[in-house]
C-alpha positions in Angstrom: -24.6 31.4 33.2 -24.8 32.7 36.8 -26.2 36.0 35.5 -29.3 34.2 34.2 -29.4 31.8 37.1 -29.2 34.3 40.0 -30.1 37.7 38.7 -33.8 36.9 38.0 -34.1 35.9 41.7 -33.2 39.5 42.9 -36.9 40.1 43.9 -36.7 37.2 46.3 -33.3 38.1 47.7 -32.1 41.7 47.1 -28.4 40.7 47.5 -28.5 38.9 44.2 -28.9 42.2 42.5 -25.0 42.4 42.5 -25.1 40.0 39.4 -26.4 43.0 37.5 -23.0 44.7 37.8 -20.3 44.0 35.3 -17.6 45.0 37.8 -18.7 42.4 40.3 -18.8 39.6 37.7 -15.5 40.7 36.1 -13.8 40.5 39.5 -15.2 37.0 40.1 -14.2 35.9 36.6 -10.6 37.0 37.4 -10.6 35.2 40.7 -12.0 32.1 39.1 -9.3 31.8 36.4 -6.6 32.7 38.9 -7.6 30.0 41.4 -8.1 27.4 38.7 -4.6 28.1 37.3 -3.0 28.0 40.7 -4.7 25.0 42.2 -4.8 22.9 39.0 -1.4 24.1 37.8 0.7 21.5 39.5 -1.5 18.6 38.4 -1.6 19.9 34.8 2.2 20.2 34.9 2.6 16.6 36.2 0.1 15.3 33.6 2.0 17.1 30.8 5.2 15.6 32.0 3.8 12.1 32.3 2.5 12.4 28.7 6.0 13.6 27.6 4.6 16.9 26.4 7.9 18.7 27.0 9.8 21.5 25.5 12.3 20.7 22.8 15.2 23.1 22.5 16.5 23.3 19.0 20.0 22.1 18.3 23.1 24.3 18.2 23.2 24.0 14.4 19.7 25.6 14.2 20.2 28.5 16.7 23.8 29.2 17.4 24.4 31.0 20.6 20.9 30.6 21.9 21.3 26.9 22.7 23.9 27.6 25.3 21.5 30.0 27.1 18.4 27.8 26.8 19.5 24.2 26.8 18.6 23.8 30.5 14.9 24.3 29.5 15.0 21.0 27.6 12.3 18.7 28.9 10.2 21.4 30.7 6.5 20.7 30.3 4.7 22.8 27.7 1.2 23.4 26.3 0.2 24.9 29.7 -1.9 27.2 27.6 -4.5 24.5 27.5 -5.2 25.4 31.2 -5.2 29.1 30.5 -7.6 28.9 27.5 -9.8 26.4 29.3 -10.1 28.5 32.4 -10.9 31.6 30.4 -13.7 29.9 28.5 -15.1 28.3 31.7 -15.0 31.6 33.7 -16.6 33.5 30.9 -19.4 31.0 30.5 -20.0 31.2 34.3 -19.9 35.0 34.9 -20.6 36.7 31.6 -23.9 37.3 29.8 -23.6 34.3 27.5 -26.3 35.7 25.2 -24.3 38.8 24.5 -23.1 38.6 20.8 -19.6 40.0 21.7 -19.1 37.3 24.3 -20.2 34.6 21.8 -17.7 35.9 19.2 -14.9 36.0 21.8 -15.5 32.5 23.0 -15.6 31.1 19.4 -12.5 33.0 18.5 -10.3 31.9 21.5 -11.4 28.3 21.0 -10.6 28.4 17.3 -7.1 30.0 17.8 -6.5 27.6 20.6 -7.2 24.8 18.2 -4.7 26.2 15.7 -2.1 26.5 18.4 -2.8 23.0 19.7 -2.2 21.6 16.2 1.1 23.5 16.0 2.3 22.2 19.3 1.1 18.7 18.6 3.1 18.5 15.4 6.2 19.9 17.1 6.0 17.4 19.9 4.5 14.3 18.5 5.4 14.4 14.9 8.8 15.7 15.8 8.8 18.6 13.3 10.5 21.4 15.1 8.6 24.2 13.3 5.2 22.6 13.8 2.5 23.7 11.4 3.7 25.1 8.2 3.7 28.9 8.1 1.0 28.8 5.4 -1.3 26.5 7.4 -0.9 28.5 10.6 -1.7 31.8 8.8 -4.6 30.2 7.0 -6.2 29.2 10.3 -5.8 32.7 11.6 -6.9 34.4 8.4 -10.1 32.4 8.2 -11.1 33.5 11.6 -10.1 37.1 10.9 -12.2 37.2 7.7 -15.2 35.6 9.4 -15.1 38.1 12.3 -14.5 41.0 9.9 -17.4 40.0 7.6 -19.8 39.5 10.6 -19.0 42.9 12.0 -19.2 44.6 8.6 -22.7 43.1 8.0 -23.9 44.1 11.5 -25.7 47.4 11.2 -24.9 48.2 14.9 -21.1 48.1 14.2 -19.3 51.0 12.7 -16.5 50.7 10.2 -15.0 53.9 11.4 -11.7 54.0 13.3 -11.5 55.8 16.6 -8.3 57.9 16.6 -6.4 58.1 19.9 -5.9 61.7 21.2 -8.2 63.1 18.4 -12.0 63.5 18.5 -12.8 65.1 15.2 -10.7 63.1 12.8 -12.5 59.9 11.5 -11.5 57.3 8.9 -14.2 55.2 7.5 -12.7 52.0 6.0 -16.0 50.8 4.4 -15.6 47.3 3.0 -11.9 47.4 3.7 -12.8 47.1 7.4 -13.0 43.3 6.9 -9.3 43.2 5.8 -8.3 45.5 8.7 -10.0 43.3 11.2 -8.2 40.3 9.8 -4.9 42.1 10.0 -5.4 43.1 13.6 -6.3 39.6 14.8 -3.6 37.8 12.8 -1.0 40.4 13.7 -1.7 40.4 17.5 -1.9 36.6 17.7 1.5 36.2 16.0 3.1 39.1 17.9 2.3 37.5 21.3 3.5 34.2 19.9 6.9 35.7 19.0 7.2 37.4 22.4 6.7 34.1 24.2 10.4 33.1 24.2 11.5 33.8 27.8 10.0 32.6 31.1 6.9 34.6 31.9 7.7 37.4 29.4 4.6 37.1 27.3 2.4 36.1 30.2 3.3 39.2 32.3 2.9 41.5 29.4 -0.5 39.9 28.4 -2.0 40.4 31.9 -1.2 44.1 31.7 -2.8 44.4 28.3 -5.8 42.4 29.4 -6.3 44.7 32.4 -6.1 47.8 30.2 -8.6 46.4 27.7 -10.9 45.3 30.5 -11.1 48.9 31.7 -11.5 50.2 28.1 -14.3 47.7 27.5 -16.1 48.7 30.6 -16.1 52.5 29.9 -16.9 51.9 26.2 -20.0 50.0 27.2 -21.0 52.5 29.9 -23.2 55.3 28.4 -22.4 58.0 30.9 -18.7 57.3 31.1 -18.4 57.1 27.3 -20.1 60.5 27.0 -18.0 62.0 29.7 -14.7 60.7 28.1 -15.9 61.6 24.6 -15.4 58.1 23.3 -17.9 56.2 21.1 -20.5 54.3 23.1 -21.1 50.7 22.0 -24.0 49.0 23.6 -23.2 45.6 25.0 -19.4 45.6 24.8 -19.1 46.2 28.6 -19.5 42.4 29.0 -16.1 42.1 27.4 -14.7 43.4 30.7 -15.6 40.0 32.1 -13.8 38.2 29.3 -10.7 40.4 29.7 -10.7 39.9 33.5 -10.8 36.2 32.9 -7.7 36.5 30.7 -6.0 38.7 33.4 -6.7 36.1 36.2 -5.5 33.2 34.0 -2.3 35.0 33.2 -1.7 36.0 36.8 -2.3 32.4 38.0 -0.2 30.8 35.2 2.6 33.2 36.1 2.9 31.4 39.4 4.4 28.5 37.6 5.7 30.3 34.4 7.9 32.9 36.1 11.7 32.4 35.9 12.8 29.7 36.2 9.6 28.3 34.5 8.0 25.0 35.6 5.8 25.1 32.5 5.4 26.9 29.2 2.1 28.0 27.6 3.0 26.9 24.1 1.4 28.1 20.9 -2.0 26.9 22.2 -1.8 29.7 24.7 0.1 32.4 22.9 -1.9 32.3 19.7 -5.3 32.1 21.4 -4.7 34.8 24.0 -2.9 37.1 21.6 -5.7 36.8 19.1 -8.3 37.3 21.8 -6.7 40.6 22.8 -6.7 41.7 19.1 -10.4 40.7 18.9 -11.4 42.7 21.9 -9.6 45.7 20.5 -11.6 45.4 17.3 -15.0 44.9 19.1 -14.6 48.0 21.3 -13.2 50.1 18.5 -9.8 50.6 20.2 -7.7 48.9 17.5 -5.1 51.6 17.1 -4.4 51.7 20.9 -2.9 48.2 20.4 0.2 49.9 19.1 0.6 51.6 22.5 -0.7 49.2 25.1 0.8 46.2 23.2 4.0 48.1 22.5 6.2 45.2 23.6 4.4 42.8 21.3 4.7 45.4 18.4 8.4 45.9 19.0 9.1 42.2 19.2 7.2 41.6 15.9 8.9 44.5 14.2 12.3 43.3 15.2 11.7 40.0 13.4 10.3 41.7 10.3 13.3 44.1 10.2 15.8 41.3 10.8 14.4 39.1 8.0 14.0 42.0 5.6 17.5 43.4 6.3 19.1 40.0 5.8 17.3 39.3 2.6 18.0 42.7 1.1 21.5 43.5 2.5 22.7 40.1 3.7 23.3 41.9 7.1 21.5 41.6 10.4 20.3 44.5 12.4 20.1 42.7 15.7 22.3 40.0 17.2 19.2 37.8 17.2 15.5 38.3 16.8 13.0 38.6 18.4 14.3 41.5 20.4 14.5 39.8 23.8 17.1 37.4 22.4 19.2 40.4 21.2 19.5 41.6 24.8 20.4 38.1 25.9 23.2 38.0 23.3 24.4 41.3 24.7 24.9 39.5 28.0 21.8 40.5 29.9 20.5 37.8 32.3 17.2 36.4 31.3 15.5 37.6 34.5 16.7 41.2 33.8 15.3 41.2 30.3 11.9 39.9 31.5 11.5 42.3 34.3 12.6 45.3 32.3 10.1 44.4 29.5 7.4 44.0 32.2 8.2 47.5 33.5 7.9 49.0 30.0 4.6 47.1 29.4 3.2 48.5 32.7 4.1 52.0 31.7 2.5 51.6 28.3 -0.6 50.2 29.9 -0.9 53.2 32.3 -0.3 55.6 29.4 -3.0 53.9 27.4 -5.5 54.5 30.1 -4.6 58.2 30.2 -5.5 58.5 26.5 -9.2 58.3 27.7 -8.9 61.9 28.7 -6.2 63.1 26.2 -8.6 63.9 23.4 
């Protein structure tokens, strides 16, 4: 919005030329979401508490061992993700080029997934069904979005169905029509992986901000012709604007972490984890850096794999691989304090983010 409001006035006041630069608008988008989260956070937390939108810790019978570690979180306000998603949408509308097709897709997607997460949280808290939306209904909401985005991109002549391979510059896989299914898988998988990781105070939030920062950088260089040519990566016209979107997510996570860090005063809920996780997966698809998700989102991948392996092992062998899944609960069961699990996972996420950025030259 500000781009179209102020940039046309650059001939009257040369200082307004700064609105041309994505880096300037991305920085202000991050600052916008950060300050919205910090200054409105306490009021949102109070409002959620007054509305009795509070965390319900499952009974001992449902999660033996975990209840003793988490029972003190009973009654903590949740669904703080409403603030995160709302601030990201607002900041993106203010600072990004709102006519850019990639921005439009991103805003629609984060709003849609936020709606799915909201329904899930609402059913848990108001209908008193501990598992919220049925697994089928939750997946259906995510799959519909994934198929719509995949179909749109497949039909867009400007979008390639080829996969950009990290570390390699001469190996190309063209998925053709199967690209639609691949896009759906990436968005659904990332959304759920972040949701599974959101089990400890600030764990998913801290990891998300590192991933968002990395994809902000990747979006910028992918949409910058000279940098893309220098780094030997495919140039995609217009995706640079996604750096503004990613910066908004980064700022929202950083501001929310002010209240979500251990011991948490508020949780993001599924409305935040499903929406922000899916948004990251979407950006990865739009800038053709889908496979880098395995590296930069390594924590989310490991958390999701731990659940898949645990469930598969128990069904096939009647034995568990981990003391409890997702993986962060396994370490809790080993006696690690919650804060130690969180910080160590953050450290790994930071290392993976830095390594991901080095792949820009390792080709």
